[in-house]
C-alpha positions, 0 to 999 in steps of 0.5 A, a space after each residue: 706282281 703280287 698274286 692278289 690285287 691291292 685292296 684298292 683294286 680288289 674292291 673294284 674287281 669285286 663290285 664293278 669289273 667281272 671280265 677283262 672286257 669290262 676292264 678294257 671298257 672302263 680304261 677306254 672310257 677313262 682314257 677319254 679324259 672326260 670327253 663324251 663317248 657314244 656306245 657306238 664309239 666304245 663298241 667299235 673300239 673294243 669290237 664288242 656288241 652294243 648290248 653288252 657295252 650298254 649293260 657294262 656302262 649301266 653297271 659302271 653307273 651303278 658302281 659310281 664310275 660313269 655317267 650317261 646323258 640323254 644323248 646316249 653319251 658316256 663319261 668316266 666319272 668316279 663318284 669319289 676320290 677312293 674310286 678314282 684312286 682305285 681305277 688309277 691303281 688298276 690302270 697302272 697295274 694293267 700298264 705294268 703287267 696285264 697278265 697279272 691283272 688278267 689273273 686277278 680278274 679271273 681268280 675265284 671270288 668269295 661269295 657273300 654268305 647267304 643267310 640260312 633258312 629254317 
């Protein structure tokens, strides 16, 4: 597998996935096939703290990858076909070579340049 992720995956890693735990949470939510999952169900499956799980789900919502409802249930819900395709590519890459995907997640990312101040 390549040292650098494909463009569709790289965009997700730059905007929505900052850890292997976040990646596993997204793939778990995706595997539910649109069925709602509670924070407790997701947290329990991953062995993660509820507060971290909630923070990640909120970040996925801001990134257009998930939705939550008033009952506290969450669904994988990509807001466009490009995001859905990127997550599909990421899931396939994870299935093929999770070690390579872990390296992609942990590789240094370019930071946006900050404007100079006078």
